[in-house]
C-alpha positions, 0 to 999 in steps of 0.5 A, spaced: 504 439 536 504 433 539 497 434 541 494 437 536 497 432 533 495 426 537 487 429 536 489 429 528 487 437 529 490 441 525 494 447 529 494 452 524 487 452 525 488 453 533 492 458 532 487 462 526 481 461 532 479 468 535 479 464 542 481 471 546 476 476 548 474 475 540 480 476 537 486 472 534 492 470 537 497 475 532 492 481 534 494 481 541 501 478 540 501 486 535 497 491 540 502 489 545 509 489 541 510 480 542 515 479 537 519 472 537 511 471 539 508 474 533 513 470 528 511 463 531 505 463 531 505 466 523 510 461 522 505 456 524 499 458 522 500 457 514 497 458 511 492 465 513 485 466 512 482 472 510 479 472 516 486 472 521 489 477 515 483 482 516 484 480 524 492 482 524 491 488 518 486 491 524 492 490 530 496 494 526 490 500 525 489 499 532 496 501 534 497 506 527 503 501 526 505 503 518 512 500 520 510 493 523 504 493 517 508 495 511 514 489 514 508 484 514 505 485 507 512 485 503 514 479 508 521 483 510 524 481 517 523 479 521 518 475 517 521 473 510 519 467 513 512 467 513 506 468 509 506 476 512 499 478 511 497 476 503 492 471 502 492 467 497 491 470 490 492 471 483 495 477 485 499 475 490 502 469 486 503 473 480 506 479 483 512 473 487 513 470 479 514 477 476 518 480 481 522 474 483 528 476 487 527 482 486 524 487 493 518 488 494 515 496 493 517 501 497 513 506 501 514 512 505 510 516 510 510 522 512 505 524 517 504 532 517 498 532 521 492 528 522 488 532 516 494 531 511 499 526 510 504 525 503 505 516 500 512 517 496 511 509 493 515 505 488 511 500 484 517 496 482 515 493 475 509 497 475 507 497 466 508 490 466 505 487 471 499 492 469 500 488 462 500 481 465 495 481 470 491 488 470 491 490 477 497 492 481 497 496 488 498 498 494 496 499 502 499 503 507 496 506 514 495 514 516 490 519 519 488 512 523 485 510 517 487 503 513 488 506 506 488 502 498 490 505 492 490 500 486 491 500 478 487 498 474 486 496 466 479 495 463 482 492 457 477 487 454 484 482 454 486 483 462 483 479 467 480 484 471 474 486 464 474 479 463 471 479 470 464 482 466 465 488 470 464 495 467 468 497 463 469 505 461 473 502 453 478 500 451 485 500 454 483 504 459 488 504 465 484 507 471 487 509 479 483 508 484 482 510 492 479 506 497 478 505 505 479 498 508 476 494 513 475 497 521 477 506 517 472 511 520 469 516 513 473 522 511 472 527 506 478 527 501 482 530 497 489 529 494 492 529 488 498 523 485 503 526 483 508 523 478 515 526 476 520 524 472 525 520 475 532 523 477 538 519 474 540 513 478 546 515 481 550 509 480 553 505 486 559 507 491 565 503 491 564 499 497 570 501 503 571 499 510 568 506 512 562 506 508 559 500 509 561 503 517 557 510 515 552 506 513 551 501 519 549 507 523 544 509 525 539 516 526 538 519 533 531 517 534 528 524 533 530 524 526 524 518 524 517 517 526 516 513 532 517 506 532 515 500 538 520 497 543 521 490 538 522 494 531 526 499 534 533 495 536 532 491 530 529 494 524 530 501 525 530 503 517 522 501 516 519 508 515 522 512 512 527 509 507 535 512 507 536 519 507 539 517 500 535 513 496 530 517 491 523 516 496 527 519 502 529 525 497 523 525 493 519 527 501 525 533 502 528 535 496 524 539 491 526 537 484 531 541 480 529 547 477 532 545 470 526 540 470 524 542 463 517 536 464 511 537 467 509 533 473 503 528 471 498 530 476 491 527 477 487 530 482 483 525 486 477 528 490 470 525 493 467 532 494 461 533 498 461 526 499 464 522 505 470 517 502 467 510 506 465 503 506 458 500 507 458 494 512 456 489 508 462 490 504 466 485 502 474 485 504 479 486 500 476 488 493 480 484 488 475 487 482 475 493 482 469 497 478 470 504 475 463 506 477 464 506 485 458 505 490 455 511 492 449 511 498 446 516 503 445 516 510 442 521 515 443 526 509 451 526 508 453 522 502 457 517 501 462 512 496 466 507 497 471 509 491 474 515 488 476 513 480 481 517 475 483 514 468 489 514 466 489 513 458 487 522 458 492 527 457 498 527 459 498 521 465 496 517 457 504 517 457 504 512 463 502 506 458 507 508 453 514 503 453 519 507 455 515 513 458 519 517 460 515 518 466 517 511 469 523 509 470 527 504 465 525 497 467 517 500 468 517 501 475 513 507 478 514 512 483 510 517 485 507 521 490 499 521 493 499 528 497 492 528 501 488 532 505 482 530 510 477 537 507 471 537 503 472 539 497 469 540 489 469 535 485 475 534 480 472 533 472 477 527 472 473 522 477 469 517 478 464 518 485 457 517 482 
């Protein structure tokens, strides 16, 4: 730092240069599982450039480290004193203002095989954030690819619609699935499911014995393996505690007494493959209701799968006090995905 100050050079700029085998020091700290080094680099590299964020994401993808990727995105321990990998944007700033001291969004991945996975999620204050900014989403790593799920609005008053992108009707909300950088194309079939949330259980009284039981970690055989520097200090990164609603939604079927049907939205790209053009910018800041499509050597591709939320049962997500949302407007759902070729759904917009 003293050397940089003496030569009037920014330490942050130096640390974000790709001078180690065409990558930044942060990339190699992730690939080699150097937690302390990674934290120190992130602290002294603020603010991160878009190129550096992309390099860090690529390192998480190379190591298939969803746990670390999510911790960096949400600035959780041990990265709470850094900017994580959130590049400055309207979406990031609005999330910080609206969420305040509330916890960041929860994501839980269950990888059944290389071709099948389930993503359970809690998007806190989802409805309020949609109305305020017009765009809410999350990213994750599964099946050796990096994915993005984005909910966005084409309401004429929203920032997304104001950008001039095509609109599919007034007050239309949509959901979009796309691949992020360095992710290979694939056939894709999925459904987005939103059940009526189960009532929240009252918080139990904190007795010394209960606190001790909660602090006990589970054997490694019950969880996905973690790299050494996360295993010892962050035992619950991959899966929430067994009593957490997201964990329960993966393993426990809902009661048969539930009479309200779940919202189920089909999201598939038929005979096309979901992919990215080589010239695509990252990230996709402004979604469009009509994805980009192209062909290469006889194979059709699309850069996104989009479905409207304002039609059918899913339109209830737009209403205040919807039974499909938690009392504070939090959206709890799951994405059940298969990397297979399927027939196109009439609800999806892929061309």
